[in-house]
N, C-alpha and C positions, 0 to 999 in steps of 0.2 A: 504494499501499500503507499501511495506516494507520502512525503510528507505535508503537512498541512503548511499555511502561508505563517504560523507563528512560530512552526518548528524552523521553518526557511529562515526567517529573519536571525533565528539565534545562531547559524550555520553558514550564511552563506550572503553573498550581495544582491539585492533584489531591485528590478528598475524597472519603472512603470509610469507610464504617462498620467495627466491631471487631464480628467474628463469633465471637461464644462458646459460643452453645447447637450441641450437634451434631446438628442436623436440616436435612435436605439442603432440603427446602422453604424453609428459612429463607433459606438461601443463594440459592434459584431467585426467591425473591420478592423480594430486594433485589438481585440480577442485572438486574432489571428495573424499579428507581425511578429510575435516571437517574443513580446514582452512577461515579463515576468508576474507583473498584476497589475488593474487599473485601479486609479485613483478616483473615483465619483466625487464630485466636489459639490455639496449643497451650500458653502459658506460664501465663496463669491462667483454664484452663476444664478439664473434666474429658474435653476430645477427645483419643483417638487419634490417629496418623499416618491410618490406614485412615478414618479420621473426616473429615478435614480433605480428603483425597484424594476422598470423595464428595461432599464439600461443593462443592471446586473443578469437579468432574464437572456438579454439579447446575447450577453457575452458566452453563455450557454455553458458554462464550468470550464472553458478551455484556458482561463486563468483565473486566479483570485480574485477578487474585488475588494476594496477596502472605501468603506463613505466616510468623507469628512462631516460632519453636523455645522452648523450655522454658530454655534454658542455651547457653553456648558450648561445642560439643560437636560433633565430627566426626561423631560418628554421627549425632547429631539433623539435625544441615545435611544429611548424604547423605541420610537417609529423607524428610526434606520435598521436597528438592528432585528427587527421583524421582518425585513426585507430578506433575511437569509445571507446578509455579507459575512466577507471572510473575516474581515478585521474593521474597525472602528479609528478614527482621528478626530481627535477632540479639541479645539484649538483653544489658545488663549488660557492657559492653565499656570495660576499665577501663585499657587501656595501648595503646601503639603495638604491643607485639608482640602482645597479643591481637588487635587489628584486623588485622594481618598474618597471622596465624594464620586467622583465622576467612574472609578472603576467600580465602586458598588451599585453604581447604576446599570453598569454592564454586565453582572454577574447575578446568578441564578442563588438563593438562599440553599446553603445558611452562610456561602461568602460573599453575597452581596443582598440587593434589593430587588433585580430587575422583576419586572412585573410578566406575568405569560396569557396568553389567548391565542386564539386559532388562529395563527399566519402564517407567510409563506416559507417562515423562517425553520418550520417544521413539517411542511407540506399540509399545512392547515390542520392541523391535530392528528393528522394520518402518522406523523412520526414523532409525535410528540415526546414519549418515554425517551426513545433512542436522541432524541437531539440534545433534550435537557440533560441527560446523562454525560454527553461529552462537550457542553456548549461552555461552559468554565475552562474547562482544559483547551479549547480549540482556538476560541477568540482572540484576537490581537486586538489589544486596546494599547493604541500610540497617542499619546500625548504632548502637545505640541508646545515647545519652550520658545517663546517669540515675545517676553516681557522681561524686564530687566528684575521683576519683582522675582520671577521664576529663579532666574540666574542665581540672585541672590540666596533663595532656599533651595539650591540645586541638590545638595545633600538629602535633602528631607525627603524631596520628591523621590529620588532615587530609591528610598527606602519603600516605597508605598507595594506593599503585595498586589502584584496580578497585572503590573503593566508590562507589555512585550516590547515598547519601544518609547525613544522619545524622537521628538520630530523638531529641529531646529528651524525656527523662522525668524532669516538675518532683516527680513523687511521693517517686520513689526518691531521686530525688537530696537532695529535702529532708530524707531519712531519713537518708542519708549524711554530712549536716552537723550530725546533733542535732537537726534542726529537723522531723522528720515530720509531712507532714499540712500546715505552713507555707508554701504555695508560692508566696504574696505577702510573705513576707519580705524585708526588702531583702537580704540575704545571698545567698537563693536566686535573685531576679533579678538579683544583681548577676552570676552563675553563668551563668545563661542568657542575660544579655545579651553576656557572656565569648564563649559557644557561637555566638551569632548575629552577632558583630562578626568573629571569625573564619575564618566558615563564608562571611559576605559576602568578605572578602579572598581567599580561594580557590576563590570563584564555585562551593560547593558546597550544592544544595539541602538544604533542612532542613525534619524535619515536626516534629508539636506533636499530642499529644490535646486535644480539648476539648469540651465537652457540649452546646454550641449555637449556635443560630447567630451570634448577637453575639459570642461568644467564638471563633469562627473568624473574623470580620471582624477582630476583635483580632490574632490571629495574624499573617494575613497582611499587617495592616499593621507588624507587628513585622520580617516577612522569612520568615515560614514559608510555604512552598507546598506540604507536604506534609499536607493534614488529616486526621487520624482524627477523625471526628466523632458520636459515642455510640457506645453499643452496641447489638446487638439488641434485648437484653433492657430496656433502659432505653425505648428505642421503647415494645415491648409494655407496658411499666408505663406509661408516660405518655398513649399511649391509651387505655389501658383507665380510669384514675384520671381524664381528662378524659371519656370518655364517660358514666360513672360521675358523675361530678358533675353532668353537663348534666340526664341521667335523673333526678336528683334534685332539678334545679333550684336546684342551688349557683352 
């Protein structure tokens, strides 16, 4: 039996695109392109949970799918998990207390307080017992470190049971430091390095968003093994521009 996404996070580098267009054909195509996972984004896209579930279904089990919810919210987490996703990305975690609450909302009792109902996650009740028996172990709970408050509390956040990976968000991190967009600034990079060092010390998988292959190689060299590589819209624009430039002889 193939390892689940959570196990792969611990043992290898996984690379996947961020999917922001609410189009099932996009998820279908990208799931066939050889990526290790798809990141379905509800935070910075017009998608609904219904859209996310349709994208997940379109991926057809060809690669794992994680969903990023818009906020640290029990209701959003519950709705995302009920789609049957392999992992969940929770943005803007700023403290160990928020980390503990987020994990609790992801896990069934007695480890957490996730609610139960007849949903797609367990075939609308047809596999309820089987799903519940493995869900806590299989689900990849990924917390985003994208505020200086989280960096300052990184050791406590890392000690939260049930976290599968931490994902650094350098743009929001730079904003929280009064340096919005200046992700190469020495202070911002020092904060990122602090997260990397703490993650390594705890054996925690770490993730980062990058825009291209060379940036991905740099991220891997720094210790990141969950790579979010570009977005669906960026691929569409880049390919269109390249084709147009070639057609015009540029």
